[in-house]
PyMOL Python script that loads the backbone (N, CA, C, O; Angstrom):
from pymol import cmd

cmd.read_pdbstr("""\
ATOM      1  N   MET A   1       0.902  -1.105   0.011  1.00  0.00           N
ATOM      2  CA  MET A   1      -0.049  -0.013  -0.054  1.00  0.00           C
ATOM      3  C   MET A   1       0.991   1.281  -0.049  1.00  0.00           C
ATOM      4  O   MET A   1       2.035   1.274   0.603  1.00  0.00           O
ATOM      5  N   GLN A   2       0.623   2.212  -0.739  1.00  0.00           N
ATOM      6  CA  GLN A   2       1.388   3.463  -0.888  1.00  0.00           C
ATOM      7  C   GLN A   2       0.281   4.705  -1.052  1.00  0.00           C
ATOM      8  O   GLN A   2      -0.646   4.733  -1.862  1.00  0.00           O
ATOM      9  N   ALA A   3       0.582   5.593  -0.193  1.00  0.00           N
ATOM     10  CA  ALA A   3      -0.316   6.899  -0.079  1.00  0.00           C
ATOM     11  C   ALA A   3       0.410   8.102  -0.002  1.00  0.00           C
ATOM     12  O   ALA A   3       1.385   8.214   0.741  1.00  0.00           O
ATOM     13  N   GLY A   4      -0.012   9.028  -0.738  1.00  0.00           N
ATOM     14  CA  GLY A   4       0.612  10.404  -0.552  1.00  0.00           C
ATOM     15  C   GLY A   4      -0.159  11.222   0.654  1.00  0.00           C
ATOM     16  O   GLY A   4      -1.375  11.121   0.816  1.00  0.00           O
ATOM     17  N   PHE A   5       0.574  11.934   1.370  1.00  0.00           N
ATOM     18  CA  PHE A   5      -0.159  12.676   2.364  1.00  0.00           C
ATOM     19  C   PHE A   5       0.787  13.878   2.680  1.00  0.00           C
ATOM     20  O   PHE A   5       2.006  13.820   2.521  1.00  0.00           O
ATOM     21  N   ASP A   6       0.120  14.969   3.140  1.00  0.00           N
ATOM     22  CA  ASP A   6       0.893  16.216   3.709  1.00  0.00           C
ATOM     23  C   ASP A   6       1.205  16.150   5.157  1.00  0.00           C
ATOM     24  O   ASP A   6       0.459  16.689   5.974  1.00  0.00           O
ATOM     25  N   GLY A   7       2.337  15.475   5.531  1.00  0.00           N
ATOM     26  CA  GLY A   7       2.537  15.399   6.835  1.00  0.00           C
ATOM     27  C   GLY A   7       3.889  15.925   7.253  1.00  0.00           C
ATOM     28  O   GLY A   7       4.489  15.353   8.163  1.00  0.00           O
ATOM     29  N   HIS A   8       4.424  17.011   6.628  1.00  0.00           N
ATOM     30  CA  HIS A   8       5.751  17.516   7.100  1.00  0.00           C
ATOM     31  C   HIS A   8       5.530  18.878   7.317  1.00  0.00           C
ATOM     32  O   HIS A   8       5.887  19.639   6.418  1.00  0.00           O
ATOM     33  N   GLY A   9       4.983  19.376   8.389  1.00  0.00           N
ATOM     34  CA  GLY A   9       4.965  20.644   8.918  1.00  0.00           C
ATOM     35  C   GLY A   9       3.857  21.560   7.956  1.00  0.00           C
ATOM     36  O   GLY A   9       3.830  22.790   7.994  1.00  0.00           O
ATOM     37  N   GLY A  10       3.101  20.864   7.232  1.00  0.00           N
ATOM     38  CA  GLY A  10       1.955  21.585   6.467  1.00  0.00           C
ATOM     39  C   GLY A  10       2.572  22.317   5.271  1.00  0.00           C
ATOM     40  O   GLY A  10       1.978  23.305   4.840  1.00  0.00           O
ATOM     41  N   ASP A  11       3.778  21.894   4.666  1.00  0.00           N
ATOM     42  CA  ASP A  11       4.225  22.638   3.660  1.00  0.00           C
ATOM     43  C   ASP A  11       3.603  22.335   2.359  1.00  0.00           C
ATOM     44  O   ASP A  11       4.187  22.839   1.400  1.00  0.00           O
ATOM     45  N   GLY A  12       2.529  21.613   2.092  1.00  0.00           N
ATOM     46  CA  GLY A  12       1.698  21.427   0.993  1.00  0.00           C
ATOM     47  C   GLY A  12       2.361  20.378  -0.038  1.00  0.00           C
ATOM     48  O   GLY A  12       1.710  19.976  -1.002  1.00  0.00           O
ATOM     49  N   LYS A  13       3.564  19.991   0.184  1.00  0.00           N
ATOM     50  CA  LYS A  13       4.180  19.057  -0.649  1.00  0.00           C
ATOM     51  C   LYS A  13       3.740  17.482  -0.336  1.00  0.00           C
ATOM     52  O   LYS A  13       3.669  17.145   0.845  1.00  0.00           O
ATOM     53  N   PRO A  14       3.493  16.675  -1.208  1.00  0.00           N
ATOM     54  CA  PRO A  14       3.172  15.448  -0.969  1.00  0.00           C
ATOM     55  C   PRO A  14       4.350  14.594  -0.394  1.00  0.00           C
ATOM     56  O   PRO A  14       5.502  14.722  -0.809  1.00  0.00           O
ATOM     57  N   ASP A  15       3.999  13.746   0.553  1.00  0.00           N
ATOM     58  CA  ASP A  15       5.077  12.946   1.190  1.00  0.00           C
ATOM     59  C   ASP A  15       4.494  11.550   0.877  1.00  0.00           C
ATOM     60  O   ASP A  15       3.357  11.395   0.432  1.00  0.00           O
ATOM     61  N   ILE A  16       5.394  10.505   1.152  1.00  0.00           N
ATOM     62  CA  ILE A  16       5.252   9.114   0.859  1.00  0.00           C
ATOM     63  C   ILE A  16       5.179   8.226   2.085  1.00  0.00           C
ATOM     64  O   ILE A  16       6.002   8.383   2.987  1.00  0.00           O
ATOM     65  N   ALA A  17       4.240   7.305   2.161  1.00  0.00           N
ATOM     66  CA  ALA A  17       4.159   6.375   3.223  1.00  0.00           C
ATOM     67  C   ALA A  17       3.869   5.019   2.767  1.00  0.00           C
ATOM     68  O   ALA A  17       2.871   4.856   2.065  1.00  0.00           O
ATOM     69  N   VAL A  18       4.664   3.950   3.094  1.00  0.00           N
ATOM     70  CA  VAL A  18       4.421   2.611   2.670  1.00  0.00           C
ATOM     71  C   VAL A  18       4.228   1.766   3.789  1.00  0.00           C
ATOM     72  O   VAL A  18       5.099   1.791   4.659  1.00  0.00           O
ATOM     73  N   ALA A  19       3.087   0.901   3.952  1.00  0.00           N
ATOM     74  CA  ALA A  19       2.796   0.147   5.136  1.00  0.00           C
ATOM     75  C   ALA A  19       2.876  -1.192   4.722  1.00  0.00           C
ATOM     76  O   ALA A  19       2.540  -1.478   3.572  1.00  0.00           O
ATOM     77  N   ASP A  20       3.324  -2.158   5.596  1.00  0.00           N
ATOM     78  CA  ASP A  20       3.291  -3.636   5.536  1.00  0.00           C
ATOM     79  C   ASP A  20       3.053  -4.232   6.757  1.00  0.00           C
ATOM     80  O   ASP A  20       3.952  -4.339   7.592  1.00  0.00           O
ATOM     81  N   THR A  21       1.739  -4.699   6.974  1.00  0.00           N
ATOM     82  CA  THR A  21       1.306  -5.290   8.269  1.00  0.00           C
ATOM     83  C   THR A  21       1.552  -4.303   9.489  1.00  0.00           C
ATOM     84  O   THR A  21       0.825  -3.312   9.560  1.00  0.00           O
ATOM     85  N   SER A  22       2.398  -4.482  10.324  1.00  0.00           N
ATOM     86  CA  SER A  22       2.617  -3.700  11.509  1.00  0.00           C
ATOM     87  C   SER A  22       3.663  -2.640  11.386  1.00  0.00           C
ATOM     88  O   SER A  22       3.921  -1.977  12.390  1.00  0.00           O
ATOM     89  N   THR A  23       4.321  -2.396  10.219  1.00  0.00           N
ATOM     90  CA  THR A  23       5.404  -1.475  10.055  1.00  0.00           C
ATOM     91  C   THR A  23       4.983  -0.529   8.968  1.00  0.00           C
ATOM     92  O   THR A  23       4.052  -0.730   8.189  1.00  0.00           O
ATOM     93  N   ALA A  24       5.758   0.515   8.996  1.00  0.00           N
ATOM     94  CA  ALA A  24       5.462   1.514   7.719  1.00  0.00           C
ATOM     95  C   ALA A  24       6.919   2.299   7.754  1.00  0.00           C
ATOM     96  O   ALA A  24       7.623   2.495   8.744  1.00  0.00           O
ATOM     97  N   SER A  25       7.152   2.669   6.460  1.00  0.00           N
ATOM     98  CA  SER A  25       8.237   3.512   6.085  1.00  0.00           C
ATOM     99  C   SER A  25       7.734   4.949   5.513  1.00  0.00           C
ATOM    100  O   SER A  25       6.927   4.996   4.584  1.00  0.00           O
ATOM    101  N   ILE A  26       8.198   5.979   6.053  1.00  0.00           N
ATOM    102  CA  ILE A  26       7.634   7.192   5.701  1.00  0.00           C
ATOM    103  C   ILE A  26       8.985   8.103   5.142  1.00  0.00           C
ATOM    104  O   ILE A  26      10.060   8.188   5.735  1.00  0.00           O
ATOM    105  N   MET A  27       8.652   8.722   3.911  1.00  0.00           N
ATOM    106  CA  MET A  27       9.602   9.517   3.411  1.00  0.00           C
ATOM    107  C   MET A  27       9.041  10.989   3.143  1.00  0.00           C
ATOM    108  O   MET A  27       8.132  11.149   2.328  1.00  0.00           O
ATOM    109  N   PHE A  28       9.558  11.979   3.791  1.00  0.00           N
ATOM    110  CA  PHE A  28       9.006  13.409   3.792  1.00  0.00           C
ATOM    111  C   PHE A  28       9.742  13.960   2.585  1.00  0.00           C
ATOM    112  O   PHE A  28      10.936  13.713   2.419  1.00  0.00           O
ATOM    113  N   GLN A  29       9.141  14.599   1.862  1.00  0.00           N
ATOM    114  CA  GLN A  29       9.773  15.528   0.979  1.00  0.00           C
ATOM    115  C   GLN A  29      10.413  16.676   1.529  1.00  0.00           C
ATOM    116  O   GLN A  29       9.882  17.339   2.421  1.00  0.00           O
ATOM    117  N   SER A  30      11.690  16.984   0.972  1.00  0.00           N
ATOM    118  CA  SER A  30      12.507  18.125   1.340  1.00  0.00           C
ATOM    119  C   SER A  30      11.631  19.385   1.209  1.00  0.00           C
ATOM    120  O   SER A  30      10.991  19.622   0.185  1.00  0.00           O
ATOM    121  N   ALA A  31      11.633  20.197   2.314  1.00  0.00           N
ATOM    122  CA  ALA A  31      10.894  21.545   2.021  1.00  0.00           C
ATOM    123  C   ALA A  31      11.456  22.487   0.984  1.00  0.00           C
ATOM    124  O   ALA A  31      10.761  23.290   0.362  1.00  0.00           O
ATOM    125  N   GLY A  32      12.636  22.352   0.851  1.00  0.00           N
ATOM    126  CA  GLY A  32      13.214  23.390  -0.021  1.00  0.00           C
ATOM    127  C   GLY A  32      13.454  23.022  -1.473  1.00  0.00           C
ATOM    128  O   GLY A  32      13.739  23.889  -2.299  1.00  0.00           O
ATOM    129  N   VAL A  33      13.323  21.557  -1.832  1.00  0.00           N
ATOM    130  CA  VAL A  33      13.634  21.124  -3.111  1.00  0.00           C
ATOM    131  C   VAL A  33      12.461  20.186  -3.542  1.00  0.00           C
ATOM    132  O   VAL A  33      12.400  19.097  -2.972  1.00  0.00           O
ATOM    133  N   ALA A  34      11.592  20.467  -4.420  1.00  0.00           N
ATOM    134  CA  ALA A  34      10.571  19.602  -4.880  1.00  0.00           C
ATOM    135  C   ALA A  34      11.068  18.359  -5.494  1.00  0.00           C
ATOM    136  O   ALA A  34      12.077  18.371  -6.200  1.00  0.00           O
ATOM    137  N   GLY A  35      10.370  17.238  -5.241  1.00  0.00           N
ATOM    138  CA  GLY A  35      10.906  15.864  -5.813  1.00  0.00           C
ATOM    139  C   GLY A  35      12.064  15.312  -5.092  1.00  0.00           C
ATOM    140  O   GLY A  35      12.487  14.208  -5.435  1.00  0.00           O
ATOM    141  N   SER A  36      12.699  16.047  -4.000  1.00  0.00           N
ATOM    142  CA  SER A  36      13.833  15.472  -3.380  1.00  0.00           C
ATOM    143  C   SER A  36      13.280  14.998  -1.847  1.00  0.00           C
ATOM    144  O   SER A  36      12.705  15.778  -1.088  1.00  0.00           O
ATOM    145  N   PHE A  37      13.535  13.707  -1.562  1.00  0.00           N
ATOM    146  CA  PHE A  37      13.044  13.115  -0.248  1.00  0.00           C
ATOM    147  C   PHE A  37      14.099  12.973   0.855  1.00  0.00           C
ATOM    148  O   PHE A  37      15.267  12.682   0.594  1.00  0.00           O
ATOM    149  N   LEU A  38      13.660  13.182   2.055  1.00  0.00           N
ATOM    150  CA  LEU A  38      14.640  12.929   3.114  1.00  0.00           C
ATOM    151  C   LEU A  38      14.762  11.399   3.212  1.00  0.00           C
ATOM    152  O   LEU A  38      14.002  10.706   2.537  1.00  0.00           O
ATOM    153  N   ALA A  39      15.700  10.824   4.036  1.00  0.00           N
ATOM    154  CA  ALA A  39      15.889   9.390   4.166  1.00  0.00           C
ATOM    155  C   ALA A  39      14.608   8.927   4.886  1.00  0.00           C
ATOM    156  O   ALA A  39      13.987   9.613   5.698  1.00  0.00           O
ATOM    157  N   PRO A  40      14.229   7.455   4.420  1.00  0.00           N
ATOM    158  CA  PRO A  40      13.088   7.014   4.946  1.00  0.00           C
ATOM    159  C   PRO A  40      13.114   6.672   6.393  1.00  0.00           C
ATOM    160  O   PRO A  40      14.193   6.292   6.849  1.00  0.00           O
ATOM    161  N   VAL A  41      12.088   6.752   7.178  1.00  0.00           N
ATOM    162  CA  VAL A  41      12.045   6.585   8.544  1.00  0.00           C
ATOM    163  C   VAL A  41      11.106   5.447   8.816  1.00  0.00           C
ATOM    164  O   VAL A  41       9.967   5.597   8.376  1.00  0.00           O
ATOM    165  N   GLN A  42      11.397   4.242   9.516  1.00  0.00           N
ATOM    166  CA  GLN A  42      10.678   3.293   9.762  1.00  0.00           C
ATOM    167  C   GLN A  42       9.910   3.268  11.022  1.00  0.00           C
ATOM    168  O   GLN A  42      10.552   3.303  12.072  1.00  0.00           O
ATOM    169  N   VAL A  43       8.517   3.209  11.062  1.00  0.00           N
ATOM    170  CA  VAL A  43       7.880   3.241  12.243  1.00  0.00           C
ATOM    171  C   VAL A  43       7.012   1.885  12.609  1.00  0.00           C
ATOM    172  O   VAL A  43       6.687   1.145  11.681  1.00  0.00           O
ATOM    173  N   GLY A  44       6.673   1.592  13.835  1.00  0.00           N
ATOM    174  CA  GLY A  44       5.989   0.356  14.015  1.00  0.00           C
ATOM    175  C   GLY A  44       6.891  -0.506  14.741  1.00  0.00           C
ATOM    176  O   GLY A  44       7.882  -0.100  15.348  1.00  0.00           O
ATOM    177  N   GLN A  45       6.489  -1.799  14.654  1.00  0.00           N
ATOM    178  CA  GLN A  45       7.104  -2.861  15.453  1.00  0.00           C
ATOM    179  C   GLN A  45       8.191  -3.497  14.515  1.00  0.00           C
ATOM    180  O   GLN A  45       8.884  -4.431  14.918  1.00  0.00           O
TER     181      GLN A  45
END
""", "prot")
cmd.dss("prot")
cmd.show_as("cartoon", "prot")
cmd.util.cbc("prot")
cmd.orient("prot")
């Protein structure tokens, strides 16, 4: 599953979240450069 969401300080740029069972990886788009993403962060168990 993949979904775009605006979760990085309300900057209006789409971010990426990918979930698999009990974990998810989130990649926030860099606020200064469109199309450039920060390193993925894994959340969950």
